[in-house]
N, C-alpha and C positions, 0 to 999 in steps of 0.2 A: 413405506414403501419396503416391500421382501423381494429379496431376490431366488430364482431358483426353491419354489415352494409348491405345495399340493394343494390343490381345493379343489373339494369333493362337490360336483354338480349334484342337480335333482335325481340323475340317475341313480344317485350312487356310486358312480366310477370317479376316482381321483384323478386330477387333469395335473401336471407336471405345469408350472408357468413359471416363464423364465423373470418376469418381473408382475410383481403383483401390489396395487395401489388402492388405498381405499380411503376414500373423504367421506363429508358431510356438506351437504353443501341445500341449502332452506331446508333443513330437518329431514333431508332425504339421503341414505347411503348409495354411494355409487363405487363401482368397483370398476378399474382398469387394467385390462391383460393385455400384455407386451408380449410379443412375439419377437424374439432376438434373431435374425439369421445372417449369421458371417459369412454367406459363400463368395467365390470368386466370379457369378454368374448371376445375371437377374432371377430373380423369385417367380417360381410357376404357380399355376393354380391350386397346385395338391395344398399348400400351406397356406391360401387363402380360405380354403374349404376347411382346412382344420381349425383354425381360428374361429371362423363362424360357427361350427360344429363346438365349440366351445360355451361362445357367448349363447348360443342355445340351452347348452344345458347349464349356465351358471347364469342366473335371471339379473338383469337391471346392471348389467357389465356393459364397458363398452372395450371395443377393441384397436389394437395398435399395433400393427406389421412395421418390425424395423428391421432395415436393411445395411450395405453398407458399401452396395452398389444399385441396384434398379430392381422394379417389377416388371414382368410381361404385359402386353396390353391389357391382356384377358383378367389378370390380375386387380390390374387398377379398374376397369369399368367394374368388375364385380363387389370389388371393396367402397366405391365410390359410392354404387348401389346402397349398399346395404349401410352404409355410416360408419366403416371401417379405414382410421387415420393410417396414412401411409407417410414413414417416416425414413429418411434416411441420415445415415453418421457417414460423413464424408473428412475429408482432410481438408483444413483452410485453406481459401486463395487468394489473392489478390484483390477480385474484383468484391469480397465481400465486404471491404473498407471504402467502396466507391463512396463519396460525399462524407468521408471521415478521416479522419489522420492515423496513416498506418507507419509512415516513419515520422520518427522526431531526431534530428541534428542539433546537438548542443556543442557551441564553442566559444569559448571565453577566457577571463583571467581571473584568477582568483588572488587577491592582495594581500600581505599579511605585513604585521611591523612586528621585529624581534627587540624587547628592549635586553639590553646588554648590559648595564648598571645601570645606578641610582644613588644620591646621594638626599638625605630625608635630612629636614629642617626643621623641628618642632617648635611651636607657639609655647616658650615657656611662660607666659602673660597670662595665657589663658587659665582662668580659675577651673574649667571643667579639666586641663590637662595636670594642672597642680595637685589636685587631689586622687587623678587617676596614677600618674606619675610614684604617692607618696615617697618625696623626697629624694626620689630617684634622680639622674640627670640625663638619660640614655633610656629608649624603648628597643627590643630587639625586633626586627621585622624580617620575614622571611617572606618572598615576593609570590613564594607560591603557595601561602595558605594566609597571609595578612586580608583582610578586606577595610574597605574604604568606604563612607558614607559621607554622602552630600547634605545639607541643612533638609532639603527636600525629597531624598531617596532612600531607598532603601539600602542597605548593607549590599556591596559587590565586591567580587574578588579583584585583587589589585589591576589585574591586566585587562580585564573589563574597564575598569575605571581609566583607566591608561588609554585604552581603544579610543573613550569617549572623549577624551583631552589631549589627544596628543594630534596634531592635525597630520593628514596624508597627504604627501608631495609625491605623485607618480614619477616626477620630472628627475627626481633624485633618488628612485631605486638604486640599492647597491652602494650608497654615499654613508658614511657615519655621519650621525647628525645628531644633536644635544639640543636639549630644551630647558628654560626652566620654568616651571607651572609653579603659580602661586595663587591658588583657590582661594575664594573669600573665608569659605566654611566648607571645608572640607575635615574628615576625623579620623583618623587610625582605629579598628572597634578589636579592643583587644578582648584573648578568650576572658577573660572576667566581666567582661561588659562595659568595661572602661573605656573614655573614648579619650585621645591624645591629640590634638590640633594640628593641623599640616600647615606650617609657615610656608615652606617654598621645599620643594622638588625637582632636583635636577637630573635630568632623564638624560641616558646615552642612549642611540638606538638604531634599529637600521632598517628601509623597508625590502621587502622582497614580494616578487609577482612569479606565477607559476601558470601558464596555458593548460587548460583542461579542455581534453575533446571526450564527449558523451554524445550517444546516438543507440536508439533501439528501435527494432520491429516488430509491433505488433503480432506479426506472424508470429514469432519466436514466442510469444506466450500464450499462445491457443495450439492445442493439442487437436480438437475434432470439434467439427460443426454440426449438430443436428437441425435436421431440416425438413420443412414440411415438403413431400414431396414433388405435389400436384402445383402449390401456389409458389415452390422454390422461397417464401419466407423463413428466416431462420429461428428458430423457437430457441435455441440455448448455445451456448460455447462452453468447451469444455478446456479449464485452464490448465495450465503446466503446472503441478504440483511440484 
């Protein structure tokens, strides 16, 4: 598709085309000539006659007359008779969403658990832990960086693991809580790849809640509607970029 191009017709005369579209269908080349008229009043016959002249001089072509307002009765009759498509580009209307969802309003609560402090006790009798510690009695843990692996799962960050294992109680939002987790087979994965088994984990935490309100109107997402002037069927919607 090209904009504002010149096409030379059979007469040898070059014609300025607002929008020119060329495509192949069933091995045959087709050309679409679109004349765009952004006027404040309805389009009169002279524009329809000019387009018909272009179609005569440029063979195997189809014509489209596009306006933002409308067409006079004679234009509609002439173009319909000769197979020229009439299109109107207009602002979106609420009725365009009849039978569809136009407005969406979402209201809800977002719950979150903040982990304030924890105390980790490792299983010093676990063989893999003994090998990983290499005679060390302690392991340094950064909650923002450490990963924990369950027996049947891939390693995940510590906060994700805690979210899976610390129960949420909506009735205790804002209350300082503690829990002791004693997983049967959970390991801290060290940067070296070695694993240290968790015997128990004492966690101090607090639940919080936040109300969210979100909504959108489909009218705000569309800046224009291209419709067939005769049938009023919508051919295309122009999204807001």
